[in-house]
C-alpha angles and dihedrals in degrees: 000000000000116000118188133132091226113082089200093055091046090052094047093046091049091049092049093048094047092051081086105064093209088069123073125185103214098178138019120188138170106230145015096262092056089048091054091046094050104037096089091052094065140048096244122177099174135023121201099206125193117216104215113055137136123250092021125008125216097259091052092046095048100080091040091054091048089050089057092046118006091188098057115112114229123201114194113220120203144144118258102267126131090241093052092044089054091049091047092054090048087051091053089052088050095053109282112139103214145339137229126201109237117219113247097239138037090241090056090050092049095049102029109119094182091049091051093049093046093047093049094045096048097044093047096045093046092044090055091047092051093048091050088050095054095037099249129139120237114283119256121269108259097226140326110301144099122325107193111229107253126223110275117273133188114262111256110252094011112158119266119219115193127204131200115274118258117273094226120095110240118251094180137029117221123190129188125190144153132163108032089008102126092057091044091048092052091050094046097045095045087063099034109081124214086229087092080086100219132110118254133212127194132194110193117175100244139137126249116284091028096072096059090051092046089053090052091049091051090052092049097043102042141036090255127095109226131185137175107260123250132186110283097018109147121227109246132190112262093012128111123214114199123204110248118239114272093013131096111228119218132177119224136183110236122172090338094309127111106231138172126252119187126193143168096231120152118305116264119208086000088297141113113204094038130182098223098066090047091054094046091054092048092055090052090054104032102024105207097338090108137108115201125197118195113199134188117312148123124270128009104286108147096034098099092041092049090052088056091048092053093045088055091052100264131132131249126192129177142200113254126247097250095057096039121096087212120010096209108107097029091040091054093057094037094056094041093071095241101108124096090199138014108194144165112270093250091058099046098083095054091047093050092050090053091059090065091063094064140046133052 
């Protein structure tokens, strides 16, 4: 279901989605109230929900839609303003599944390759997740035509092979996350105390503007202090540095200090920021004295970097399939045999804290 007050935007979004014949737009409405009224009439897996609409806006409609169908996946759609980023994060806290930055003009929407790819990937991944959740098979392809190759995902039910944790005591905590990540980060960090006495770095797949507001939410909702990373920022015990939207975040050793370097190098795994370059840089600085946590997210970003962490003697743990919104990133590392633990989100913090009581 596409929900937007602009008929032009609804039409363009529908056309973009249905370029992939495995996606069908079954309803298109102009405000939140119409979405609530019509949801029970259709078999909807995913709702693309605009924020600013007359009659009923997206944030008001969100809990009402989830009341009608608690399993439906809702993607908030908004332009990249600080106000809309703040509202989108509030929506995630209230039960939305993900967000997508909406281009500022119809021409950008029509021609935007990144917007197309992101829209297809998110709707397909969340549609599959919702159908798994309710026990339905994938819907039929509408007609012969292109099905855009989705980002790689872990095979549902694939075997998990665990390895022993690294013997080295962590000197830094690294976290990677994507779809469903903000909610997972809040849950993890509420229960993970800064008393572990190491710095932390996070790469969450997120657009510009959103990351500064996510850092502020983490600071307000947990015992950690979190800030969006800038060039030259020094890693500090008990402090989290978050990769800024559209920039890779690396850690370097300069004059005996561990400092941040950000860049707009090529995307990795279709992402910038990406988890892999962050992990590679950490191994260069900390060798294997690293613990990496891979949380819910699409694709396999973090897999190659985690392999390097483990090879250096570090430890990797992942969120389990049942508690992940999308078991792509954690599933990739879990089924690659490089994790020492694959746990429900609620158990991850306690496990991570235990790792700081061992090693050298």
